[in-house]
Each structure stands twice: as structure tokens, then as C-alpha cells.
N, C-alpha and C positions, 0 to 999 in steps of 0.2 A: 130490190137492190140487195146485193150481197158484197161484202168486203172480206177478203181472206188475207191472212198474213202468215209469214214465217220469219221468226227471229232467231231460230236455232241454226248455227252454222252447220252446213251439210256438205260433205265431200261428194262431188259428182264426176262421173266419167264423161268423156266426149260423147255427144249424141244421146245423153240421158235426159229423161223427163225431169223437170224441176218440180219438186213437191211443195205444196202449200200446207202450212201447219194447222191453222185453226181459223174459225169464223170469228171475225171481230164485230161485224154488223150484219144483221139479216132483217129486212123489213117486210118480206113476203116469201112466198114459196115458189117463186119463178125460177130460182136457182138455188143450188146447195153445194156444199163441199163434200166430196165423197172420195175417200182413199187418196187424198192429196191433189185431186183434180176438181175443177169447177164443173158442175153439170147444169145445163139449162134444161128446165122442166116444162116449159110452156112454148107455144107458138108465138112468133113475133120477131122483131128486129132488136138486137141487143148491142149496146156499146160495151166493149171490154177494154179496160185500161189496166196495165200491169207495169211494175217497176222492179227490176232485179239489180242487186248489188252483188258483184261476183269478183272473186280473186282468182286470177288465172294461174295455172301451174307453170305454163311456158309462155314466152313472148309470142304475140301474133294476134290475129283477129279473133274475136269472140262474138258469136252471133246467137241470138235467141229468136226462135221462130214459134209463133202460135199455131196450134192445130185445133180444128173443130171436127170431132168425129174421126180423128186420126189423119185428117187431110190438112195440109198447110193452108192457112188463110192468106190469100194474096195481100201483100203490103204490110202484114202484121209481123214485122221483123225489126230487129235493132242490131247494129254491129258497132263494135268499138275495138280499137287496137290497144292491147294490154302489153305491159312489160312482164317479164317473168316475176311472179309474186305480186304483180300490180293489180289494183282494184279498179273496176270499171262499173259504171251505172248504165243499165240498159232499159230504157223505157219502150214499151211495146203497146200499141193501141190498134184496135181493129173493130170491125162490125161483123156480126153473124146473124143471118136470117134463118129462122127455123120454121118449119111448117107443121101444121096439125097432123099428127100421125097416130099410131097405136097408143091407146091409153097407157100411161106409165112409161112411155118411151122418153129417153133423155138424149141430149147431145153433150158429150164430154168435151171440155175445153182444157187444153194442156199446152205446155211450153217445153221446148227442147233446146238445150245449150250445145253449141258445136265443139267446145273445148273442155278439157279437164280442168278442175279447179274446185274452189269452195264457194258455195252459195252463202253469202253473208246475211242477206235478208231479201224478202220478197213481199210484195203487196199486189193484190189483184182485186178488181171490182167488176161486177157485171150489173148493167142497168138496162131495163127494157125501155126503148125509146118509141116504139110503135107497137 
């Protein structure tokens, strides 16, 4: 299991990846934090839970989408309608299945936000379930 957090407010542009700041808990080597992204390092099925608090620059929908290996994970998205300068909470959950591949190969997990604004905080966890 790995839990990563970010409590440093960070300005983000529309369609920018959301950075994670540091590892809070790590109980094994199945996943790691690398350059602001989670990386799955083992074969298996993983449950990924994330929560983002975001202040939007403009009014409208704000969507966060999870990607695995740069590809959108179906259903792993959250949308909220924000007012200009309004703060929304966006919980995202998904499952990713990885296969045994080349030794040392990893699957990066990242999230992209659809609107410009400020990331207030982020938490993400990855846990192998099978």
C-alpha cells in the first residue's frame, strides 16, 4: 500500500497533470511516488482512491480524470460545478490491472484537471487487491 499527499497549494492550468507531493505511508514496494506520479511496480489488480480539493479560476464544470500509462481509466473520473473562485472536492476511484512484463517496468498513474485553478490539497492511495 502507498498513500501520497500534497498540501502545498499549486496553480494549475487547464488539462494539466495534478502533482502529488510526498509519500505519507508505504508498506511495500508494489508502488512508489516518482516525480509527482504514482507508479505501480508489480503485476496484479490495484484499487486506487484519490481526493482532490480544487479552487477554480472561472465558473463551470471541473473534471478530474485518472490515467494509467497515459490512457484514461474508464469510470475513474469526478466532475463538480464550481463558481469563480469556488472550491470543490473531487473524489476519484478506479481499478487498474497490470500484467507481468519486462523486469523493472512500471505503470504510471496520474490525474488531469480540466480547468484552471489552484490545487488546495490532494491525497491518493494504491492498494493491491489481487
